[in-house]
Phi, psi and omega in degrees: 000129180279122182233010184233153177219145178098160178249295179279314172262098190250128183243126175244126185260147176215162175106166179231163185305316184247019173280182182292331183199162171232169178172189181215155168242127181248123178244143177111351178291125179291161178292150173094003177278127179292125180261095183279100185292329178295320178294315179301317179295324179296325176292319178294328177297326180291334184260338192297152177286163175073018185275345178204174182291344184256013176242170176305145183266012170300132185258101175233121178288338180055041171286137185250159175233134175266120185251356177195159170086002181228133178223126181053041173083003181231151178293146181259353186098346177277164176303140178256130180243126173253134174238134177236120182285144170269116187246343186233031176288136179237083186297336179300334179296341186250000182299326180288348182259008183305321182248025182238139173259109182290136177295139177084354180255174181273010186306305185292312184292322178297314180299316182292326182284313189256346180077007180201150176207150173268107184280354179282097178069014180092353177059236183291333183274003181286150174292349178304325184290347180291347175301320176296323178297321180295320177298318178295320178295324176297321177295321177299320178296321178295322176295313181297324177296325181289322189254353184203187177246022183291134177234144182233127183221148176220153179220158170279119184258343173199151171228117183055245182255014177256113186245143174290125179300138178273161359282149183290336184284001175281349184257159175271107184282342191271353184225063180266124186237041176226155186292342180279335182066044171250133189282356178251122188300314183295314179295320180298320180296321178294317179297316182296319179296320179294316180296321177297322177298318178297321179298316182291327181266007177058043177233187181211162177222155175253202181164205183227152174237131175258139180227145176222144178244113187260153175064030178283132178289161173290135171117356177283135182101167181231164190277350185243265188267355176243039176304141180298317180294326179292319180289324174296317179297318179302314180295315184292322181286352172273353176282132180306136174082354177283128183242352180191159179214144173220143180254138178058234180287342174054231183292338177296332180295339178292345181251014178248157171274161178302323180292339179267330188268334183295135174271093183280161184296333182259007181261177181234038182251166178216050181298330179286346181070030175084002181227121180237126181063027179086359185237137180299139184253005178098344175276165179302134174279121185232128175213163182225140184244142174259126177250134176283164173296148177303135185284332181277110178229157185274010179269153178299133177223145176283127183229152178276135176270161178294341177270004176093358180270169180249135173217155180261132183208149172270138176275112179278173179113187184246115188225156179281128172289342175205124186277348191302312184302320180281335182287343178308311182296325180291317179298312179299320182294314181293325175297321179292320179299313181293317181296316178297319179299314180290327176298315179296318179298324185285344182300329181290344179265347183277127181276000000 
């Protein structure tokens, strides 16, 4: 089972949804990086469950513990290990699903591949383990802050059929004070009302998240198999519920002519999304992700049994009617992990 991502900045994830703890081991951080625990905790606060009325009501404070690699607040150059305890797991919610393969989840495919599965909250395949990724991403941001001026921001750009009017750069991404994490107040209120409706009707909705990486130097990424956009896509598509990604103009570029789509030296466009030929070009790196609706809903659904029969059952437990608000922190974290990794890789080319 693949549990690691990155080459120079390498993150290995461990733990299960209803196990005693989850966490990560980060290798490659140089000595002397200030490990700001308050900042790391603030990132985990953005992802944690139970933070508002429109998220799952599982109560996890997601307080982390550093068990290696840090001395007197700074990295030592050794691997850094973060552990986050699971304190509010309710495995009884999943006892009825022991012999059921939930639609949209990895239950069936995991069982067929490995011959065993943890049916409590999805075990290893649960989005719960992304809390460790967020801690690792926060550390990546601290490294990038030390060595560069790179900034990473994400926003909710649509929920179901409610979309944030473009262009996205007309909004202030840095001071969002609503639970949906959409930078336009009017649009955010509509999104929040829709998500609350889904919660009440025991359904769910998906949408999109836009992310941008600012102040990226020219030269991150490689021209063939280690393209920066390819590695970002790889990281993003490993986030639970992500079904698609587009950079810059994305699919809209398929409806443009070359004379319309090229980012010329005298133009003010960013159709490439900040990456040309797999290498950052100095413009903002911009991409957008499509998230499917959460698969766990409280409505009756026909499901396959382990004995091969079909039965209708409601999925009990505490689930997000929309994963987007909490996924913001995961997207930012994974973008930071990939960017930090490529920044480190690129150092050998810098004279």
